[in-house]
C-alpha positions in Angstrom: 105.0 84.1 103.0 108.1 85.7 101.6 105.5 88.8 99.6 104.8 90.2 102.9 108.4 89.8 104.8 109.1 91.8 101.5 106.5 94.2 102.2 106.3 94.2 105.7 109.9 95.6 105.6 109.8 97.9 103.3 106.2 100.0 104.9 109.0 99.9 107.8 112.1 101.4 105.9 109.2 103.9 103.9 108.0 105.1 107.5 111.4 105.3 109.3 112.5 107.3 106.3 109.4 109.9 106.0 109.9 110.2 109.8 113.2 110.9 109.6 112.2 113.6 107.0 109.4 115.4 108.9 111.5 115.4 111.5 109.1 113.8 114.2 112.7 111.6 115.2 116.1 111.5 114.6 117.3 108.8 112.9 120.3 108.3 110.8 118.9 105.6 108.0 123.1 104.8 107.2 123.9 104.2 110.7 120.7 102.5 111.7 120.7 99.4 108.5 125.2 99.2 109.5 124.0 98.0 112.3 121.0 95.8 112.6 122.3 94.8 109.0 122.7 91.3 110.6 118.6 90.8 110.6 118.7 90.5 106.9 120.2 87.4 106.5 118.7 85.8 109.3 115.1 86.8 108.9 116.2 85.1 105.1 117.3 81.7 107.2 114.1 81.3 109.4 112.0 82.2 106.7 113.6 79.5 104.4 113.0 77.4 107.3 109.6 77.9 107.3 108.5 78.0 104.2 110.2 74.7 102.9 107.9 71.9 101.7 107.7 68.6 102.8 108.7 65.9 100.8 
């Protein structure tokens, strides 16, 4: 699960960066990250809850 989430995040970041470089849309990647960075620990926490092993 963690590998899939990391792969999806990398793909999304790559698509956004490529789209910005090709002028398909205008986005300031640093501003975007600065605004939405709290989603990273939220996503990690949800992932930890969902993948926690039950003993």
